[in-house]
Phi, psi and omega in degrees: 000316181302313181301310179298324174300310181299320177300312177301315181299315180298321177297320179292323180294317183297313180294322175298315178301313185295327182280323184268350184298132176084007187278138173275104191293335179290318178290326175302311184295319179302314184295315179299324181289338186260012179295139174271104186294340181300314179291327181289326175298314178298316178305313182295323175296319175300319178299322178291317176303313180295326175290328174294323177296319181298319182292320180293319176298323180300325181304325178294335178274328186275328191300330174296341178273309178195142179290113181251144178283152185296326178293317178300315180293321182287317177301323181290322180298316184288323180294315181299316182288326174294318178297328173297333184279333183245347183248153180282173174043040171052041180292347182302332179292313177296324176300313184296316183291326178291322180297311182292315183299323182286321184287318187262001183058049174248149175303132180299322181289322180290317176301320177298320180300324177294329178289319173301314179298314179305320184292323178300306179299325178296318184295316177297322179292317177303314180293329177294316181290324179297309181296323180291319182294314179298319179290319178283327188226079178301155180289141177249347184246346191266150176295150183301328183284342174288314177300319183291327176297319177294320175296324178291320176295325180295313183294323178293315179302320182294314181301318181294318180292324178295318179299312180294318182303310181305309183302308183298322178297310176302320178300323180284310187285324180228073186294320187299314177300317184292312179297321180294325180293312179297322181293325173295324173296324183294340179293351179284340183276158174302148192302322184296315180285326177298316183293320180296318178299316179304309181303314178299314181300317179298318180288320176305319179303332181283349181271007185242031186290346185296339185291352173268348188249089185298315175308315180299319182293331179291323180289325183294319179299313181301307180293331177293319181293319177300315182305306189275334177291319177293327175298313181292319181294318183298331176301336181290344173295326176289322170306313180297325180300328177265013177061040178253147182222063182282173174295152185304325184295345168297323179291317179292315180299319174308310179300316185291312186296315179293321179294316178293323183297320185283000172300328176301130177305137175203190182292168173304146183074009178058029177301132179097306181291311176310312181291320178296312185284336172294318179298316178300308181303315182291332181292336178298339182241023171088008182270135177272170183298331183296340175249324185284326180295307176299325178299315182296326181292315184293313180305311180298310183295325180290340170271318187295310188300304182299317185293313179293320178293316179292321182294322175292325177297312179299321180298319179292317183298329179271007180051044174246169175218144177303321182292320178292317180297317178301317179296315184291321180298320175295320180295324185277355173118000000 
């Protein structure tokens, strides 16, 4: 764990250097002091509303396991995303699954499977928005190779999503062949670990039941589109906070590039990757580092602070601690 944390920290430092190099720090400070906080407050409220929408969409994935209340799903969502902001190697996904599993008496592995499914729908939705934006609104300020690099990244992400999607569908429709295949691979592990992994795999398979329910999948797709379109539009509030008025598609492209960019491992809270890919996204619309770097700082902080604070509040209300959750997760395998 410590080694992975140090690697993530090193990656964040590299991306911070790439983002901040050549910046005029006097102009950076001036830009930060002139930010309109009215729009930032609206943006932070929008972040929380969007997290509620995410929890509501999650309900469609969890209900086949057990009917969970929206409050329970929302609190677990906030705890999980808070954990991603303060813990290394994206442990927040496991923390989120643990929180919901504990409250609702659901298998932690099955709960985690719903989160994997959620990420697949996120990937497809983001790529749809990306391609639609590129088709309708080609870049006017970026070098051609930058646009081509974005397209290649989108194609790679699509291939990965399709692969996971197919595996999940087969796992639901034909579970025995898939489980047997992975269990044969697990025989390469020591017996103690293989048995634990088999148990997790069996429970994980129960969390992908939505693929037999076409109407439910339709609702998930609809709410995924609502979730990400609102996320993109809300980013425009940060542009307004800096008195910038780009075309609306700049806000959508910013969302897609930053969201895909933070897939790269980094330190907790996606420090560095958020800043670098924000700079890249804004450069596509003609903004230099003197505005894109302070923009990246404000964008990151305005998402980080409300999610982390509210997640910590819910963690306390549920009488949990990240340390105790981490211990239990290690104990359970």
